[in-house]
DSSP file (Angstrom, degrees, kcal/mol; ACC not computed):
  #  RESIDUE AA STRUCTURE BP1 BP2  ACC     N-H-->O    O-->H-N    N-H-->O    O-->H-N    TCO  KAPPA ALPHA  PHI   PSI    X-CA   Y-CA   Z-CA
    1    1 A M     >        0   0    0      0, 0.0     4,-1.7     0, 0.0     3,-0.2   0.000 360.0 360.0 360.0 -30.7   22.3   25.2   30.0
    2    2 A K  H  >  +     0   0    0      1,-0.2     4,-2.0     2,-0.2     5,-0.1   0.798 360.0  58.7 -49.1 -41.0   25.2   27.0   31.7
    3    3 A K  H  > S+     0   0    0      1,-0.2     4,-1.9     2,-0.2    -1,-0.2   0.936 105.8  46.5 -53.0 -55.7   24.8   29.7   29.0
    4    4 A W  H  > S+     0   0    0      1,-0.2     4,-2.8     2,-0.2     5,-0.2   0.848 108.6  56.1 -62.3 -40.6   21.2   30.4   30.0
    5    5 A G  H  X S+     0   0    0     -4,-1.7     4,-2.1     1,-0.2    -1,-0.2   0.906 108.9  45.7 -57.3 -44.8   22.0   30.5   33.6
    6    6 A L  H  X S+     0   0    0     -4,-2.0     4,-1.9     2,-0.2    -2,-0.2   0.821 111.7  51.9 -70.1 -32.1   24.6   33.2   33.1
    7    7 A I  H  X S+     0   0    0     -4,-1.9     4,-2.1     2,-0.2    -2,-0.2   0.927 114.2  45.4 -67.4 -44.1   22.3   35.3   30.8
    8    8 A L  H  X S+     0   0    0     -4,-2.8     4,-2.2     1,-0.2    -2,-0.2   0.881 112.4  49.4 -67.1 -36.8   19.6   35.0   33.6
    9    9 A L  H  X S+     0   0    0     -4,-2.1     4,-2.1    -5,-0.2    -1,-0.2   0.899 110.2  51.9 -67.1 -38.4   22.1   35.9   36.3
   10   10 A F  H  X S+     0   0    0     -4,-1.9     4,-2.3     2,-0.2    -2,-0.2   0.883 110.8  47.8 -71.3 -39.1   23.3   38.9   34.3
   11   11 A F  H  X S+     0   0    0     -4,-2.1     4,-1.8     2,-0.2    -1,-0.2   0.907 112.1  48.0 -70.2 -41.2   19.7   40.2   33.8
   12   12 A V  H  X S+     0   0    0     -4,-2.2     4,-1.9     2,-0.2    -2,-0.2   0.893 112.1  50.1 -62.6 -40.4   18.8   39.8   37.5
   13   13 A A  H  X S+     0   0    0     -4,-2.1     4,-3.4     1,-0.2     5,-0.2   0.890 109.1  53.4 -65.7 -41.6   22.0   41.6   38.5
   14   14 A A  H  X S+     0   0    0     -4,-2.3     4,-1.8     1,-0.2    -1,-0.2   0.874 109.3  46.1 -68.2 -31.7   21.2   44.3   36.2
   15   15 A I  H  < S+     0   0    0     -4,-1.8    -1,-0.2     2,-0.2    -2,-0.2   0.896 114.8  47.9 -70.1 -37.8   17.9   44.9   37.6
   16   16 A V  H  < S+     0   0    0     -4,-1.9     3,-0.2     1,-0.2    -2,-0.2   0.946 115.7  43.7 -68.6 -48.8   19.1   44.8   41.1
   17   17 A I  H  < S+     0   0    0     -4,-3.4     2,-2.5     1,-0.2     3,-0.4   0.819  93.7  83.0 -66.2 -31.2   21.9   47.1   40.4
   18   18 A S    ><  +     0   0    0     -4,-1.8     3,-0.7     1,-0.2    -1,-0.2  -0.204  46.2 125.7 -77.9  50.2   19.9   49.6   38.3
   19   19 A T  T 3   +     0   0    0     -2,-2.5    -1,-0.2     1,-0.2    -2,-0.1   0.612  69.8  59.4 -77.7  -8.3   18.5   51.6   41.2
   20   20 A D  T 3  S+     0   0    0     -3,-0.4     2,-0.3     2,-0.1    -1,-0.2   0.313  79.0 118.9 -98.9   8.8   19.8   54.8   39.7
   21   21 A V    <   -     0   0    0     -3,-0.7     2,-1.1     1,-0.1    27,-0.1  -0.563  66.7-131.1 -73.8 131.5   17.9   54.4   36.6
   22   22 A A        +     0   0    0     -2,-0.3    -2,-0.1     1,-0.1    -1,-0.1  -0.722  37.7 163.0 -82.7 103.2   15.4   57.1   35.7
   23   23 A A        +     0   0    0     -2,-1.1     2,-0.3     2,-0.0    -1,-0.1  -0.047  38.8 105.2-111.9  29.8   12.2   55.0   34.9
   24   24 A Q        -     0   0    0      1,-0.1     2,-0.1     2,-0.0    20,-0.0  -0.833  65.3-127.7-120.7 151.8    9.7   57.9   35.3
   25   25 A C     >  -     0   0    0     -2,-0.3     4,-1.8     1,-0.1     5,-0.1  -0.202  42.5 -96.0 -76.4 175.6    7.8   59.9   32.7
   26   26 A S  H  > S+     0   0    0      2,-0.2     4,-2.2     1,-0.2     5,-0.2   0.891 126.4  48.9 -67.8 -37.9    8.0   63.7   33.0
   27   27 A I  H  > S+     0   0    0      1,-0.2     4,-2.7     2,-0.2    -1,-0.2   0.919 112.5  47.8 -68.6 -42.6    4.8   63.9   34.9
   28   28 A C  H  > S+     0   0    0      1,-0.2     4,-2.5     2,-0.2    -1,-0.2   0.849 110.1  53.1 -63.6 -35.4    6.0   61.3   37.3
   29   29 A T  H  X S+     0   0    0     -4,-1.8     4,-2.0     2,-0.2    -2,-0.2   0.933 110.0  46.3 -65.2 -52.5    9.3   63.0   37.7
   30   30 A K  H  X S+     0   0    0     -4,-2.2     4,-1.0     2,-0.2     3,-0.4   0.958 115.3  47.4 -59.1 -54.9    7.7   66.4   38.6
   31   31 A T  H >X S+     0   0    0     -4,-2.7     3,-1.2     1,-0.2     4,-1.0   0.939 113.6  48.7 -55.0 -50.7    5.3   64.6   41.1
   32   32 A A  H 3X S+     0   0    0     -4,-2.5     4,-1.0     1,-0.3     8,-0.3   0.779 105.4  55.3 -57.5 -36.4    8.1   62.7   42.6
   33   33 A S  H 3< S+     0   0    0     -4,-2.0    -1,-0.3    -3,-0.4    -2,-0.2   0.688 106.4  52.9 -77.1 -13.9   10.4   65.6   43.0
   34   34 A Q  H << S+     0   0    0     -3,-1.2    -2,-0.2    -4,-1.0    -1,-0.2   0.771 105.3  56.5 -76.3 -33.0    7.5   67.3   45.1
   35   35 A L  H  < S-     0   0    0     -4,-1.0     2,-0.2     1,-0.3    -2,-0.2   0.740 115.0-107.7 -76.9 -31.6    7.3   64.3   47.3
   36   36 A G     X  -     0   0    0     -4,-1.0     4,-1.6     1,-0.1    -1,-0.3  -0.564  34.6 -69.1 115.6 171.2   11.0   64.3   48.4
   37   37 A E  H  > S+     0   0    0     -2,-0.2     4,-1.8     2,-0.2     5,-0.1   0.914 124.3  43.8 -74.4 -39.3   14.1   62.3   47.7
   38   38 A K  H  > S+     0   0    0      2,-0.2     4,-1.8     1,-0.2    -1,-0.2   0.913 115.5  48.2 -75.7 -35.8   13.3   58.9   49.5
   39   39 A P  H  > S+     0   0    0      0, 0.0     4,-2.6     0, 0.0    -1,-0.2   0.861 112.8  49.5 -66.4 -35.6    9.7   58.8   48.2
   40   40 A A  H  X S+     0   0    0     -4,-1.6     4,-2.2    -8,-0.3    -2,-0.2   0.881 110.6  50.1 -71.3 -35.5   10.9   59.5   44.6
   41   41 A A  H  X S+     0   0    0     -4,-1.8     4,-1.8     2,-0.2    -1,-0.2   0.855 109.9  50.2 -64.8 -39.2   13.5   56.8   44.9
   42   42 A A  H  X S+     0   0    0     -4,-1.8     4,-2.1     2,-0.2    -2,-0.2   0.911 110.4  51.2 -58.9 -51.6   10.8   54.4   46.1
   43   43 A L  H  X S+     0   0    0     -4,-2.6     4,-2.1     1,-0.2    -2,-0.2   0.914 109.9  48.7 -58.4 -46.0    8.7   55.3   43.1
   44   44 A N  H  X S+     0   0    0     -4,-2.2     4,-2.3     2,-0.2    -1,-0.2   0.877 112.0  48.6 -55.6 -45.8   11.5   54.8   40.7
   45   45 A S  H  X S+     0   0    0     -4,-1.8     4,-2.3     1,-0.2    -1,-0.2   0.899 110.5  52.2 -64.3 -36.4   12.2   51.3   42.3
   46   46 A A  H  X S+     0   0    0     -4,-2.1     4,-2.6     2,-0.2     5,-0.2   0.934 107.4  51.5 -73.4 -44.8    8.6   50.4   42.1
   47   47 A I  H  X S+     0   0    0     -4,-2.1     4,-1.8     1,-0.2    -1,-0.2   0.937 113.3  44.4 -53.0 -50.9    8.4   51.3   38.4
   48   48 A I  H  X S+     0   0    0     -4,-2.3     4,-0.8     1,-0.2    -1,-0.2   0.918 112.2  53.8 -68.4 -36.4   11.4   49.1   37.5
   49   49 A Y  H >X S+     0   0    0     -4,-2.3     4,-0.5     1,-0.2     3,-0.5   0.890 112.0  43.6 -61.8 -43.3   10.0   46.4   39.7
   50   50 A L  H >< S+     0   0    0     -4,-2.6     3,-0.6     1,-0.2    -1,-0.2   0.787 105.7  62.3 -67.8 -30.7    6.6   46.4   37.9
   51   51 A M  H 3X S+     0   0    0     -4,-1.8     4,-1.3    -5,-0.2    -1,-0.2   0.737  93.6  66.6 -70.8 -22.0    8.4   46.6   34.5
   52   52 A A  H <X S+     0   0    0     -4,-0.8     4,-2.2    -3,-0.5    -1,-0.2   0.850  90.3  62.2 -75.9 -29.6   10.0   43.2   35.3
   53   53 A A  H <X S+     0   0    0     -3,-0.6     4,-2.1    -4,-0.5     5,-0.2   0.947 103.3  45.4 -60.7 -53.4    6.7   41.2   35.2
   54   54 A P  H  > S+     0   0    0      0, 0.0     4,-2.5     0, 0.0     5,-0.3   0.885 114.1  51.1 -63.3 -33.0    5.8   41.9   31.5
   55   55 A F  H  X S+     0   0    0     -4,-1.3     4,-2.8     1,-0.2    -2,-0.2   0.921 108.0  50.3 -67.7 -37.1    9.3   41.2   30.4
   56   56 A A  H  X S+     0   0    0     -4,-2.2     4,-1.7     2,-0.2    -1,-0.2   0.881 112.0  48.2 -63.4 -36.0    9.4   37.9   32.1
   57   57 A I  H  X S+     0   0    0     -4,-2.1     4,-2.6     2,-0.2     5,-0.2   0.925 114.0  46.2 -64.2 -45.8    6.1   36.9   30.6
   58   58 A I  H  X S+     0   0    0     -4,-2.5     4,-3.0     1,-0.2     5,-0.2   0.942 112.9  50.9 -64.5 -44.2    7.2   37.9   27.1
   59   59 A G  H  X S+     0   0    0     -4,-2.8     4,-2.1    -5,-0.3    -1,-0.2   0.883 109.6  49.4 -60.0 -36.3   10.6   36.2   27.7
   60   60 A F  H  X S+     0   0    0     -4,-1.7     4,-2.6     2,-0.2    -1,-0.2   0.919 111.4  48.2 -74.7 -40.4    8.9   32.9   28.8
   61   61 A I  H  X S+     0   0    0     -4,-2.6     4,-2.3     1,-0.2    -2,-0.2   0.889 112.2  50.9 -69.8 -32.8    6.6   32.9   25.8
   62   62 A G  H  X S+     0   0    0     -4,-3.0     4,-2.9    -5,-0.2    -1,-0.2   0.910 109.7  49.9 -60.3 -41.7    9.5   33.6   23.5
   63   63 A W  H  X S+     0   0    0     -4,-2.1     4,-2.5    -5,-0.2    -2,-0.2   0.895 109.3  50.9 -66.1 -42.4   11.5   30.8   25.0
   64   64 A R  H  X S+     0   0    0     -4,-2.6     4,-2.0     2,-0.2    -1,-0.2   0.905 112.0  47.1 -57.8 -45.6    8.6   28.4   24.6
   65   65 A W  H  X S+     0   0    0     -4,-2.3     4,-2.5     2,-0.2     5,-0.2   0.948 112.0  50.1 -54.4 -56.0    8.3   29.4   20.9
   66   66 A W  H  X S+     0   0    0     -4,-2.9     4,-2.3     1,-0.2    -2,-0.2   0.907 113.0  47.6 -44.9 -49.1   12.0   29.1   20.4
   67   67 A K  H  X S+     0   0    0     -4,-2.5     4,-1.7     1,-0.2    -1,-0.2   0.860 110.9  49.1 -68.0 -36.7   11.9   25.6   22.0
   68   68 A S  H  X S+     0   0    0     -4,-2.0     4,-1.9     2,-0.2    -1,-0.2   0.902 113.8  47.4 -70.7 -41.7    8.9   24.4   20.0
   69   69 A Q  H  X S+     0   0    0     -4,-2.5     4,-1.5     1,-0.2    -2,-0.2   0.871 108.4  54.8 -71.3 -33.9   10.5   25.5   16.7
   70   70 A K  H  X S+     0   0    0     -4,-2.3     4,-1.1    -5,-0.2    -1,-0.2   0.849 109.2  47.0 -61.4 -37.5   13.7   24.0   17.6
   71   71 A E  H  < S+     0   0    0     -4,-1.7    -2,-0.2     1,-0.2    -1,-0.2   0.806 108.8  55.1 -80.1 -25.5   12.0   20.6   18.1
   72   72 A V  H  < S+     0   0    0     -4,-1.9    -2,-0.2     1,-0.2    -1,-0.2   0.884 105.5  52.5 -63.6 -34.5   10.1   20.9   14.9
   73   73 A E  H  <        0   0    0     -4,-1.5    -1,-0.2     1,-0.3    -2,-0.2   0.859 360.0 360.0 -70.0 -37.8   13.3   21.4   12.9
   74   74 A E     <        0   0    0     -4,-1.1    -1,-0.3    -5,-0.1    -2,-0.2   0.509 360.0 360.0 -73.4 360.0   14.8   18.3   14.5
């Protein structure tokens, strides 16, 4: 279980640290550049934050599937 805790900690740290990641399409980048530096950074952070929910859901479904397949094999 410690292995999964370390993996989860790594992904949470990667999301928190990745504030400099450009998560915008070309249209959003152009709009954000017109807004200014702080609103553009906030928009970028919001895009990354909203991206976390679908990945968490897909990860949970994958984990449940993996766990059920592991129980079937035993």
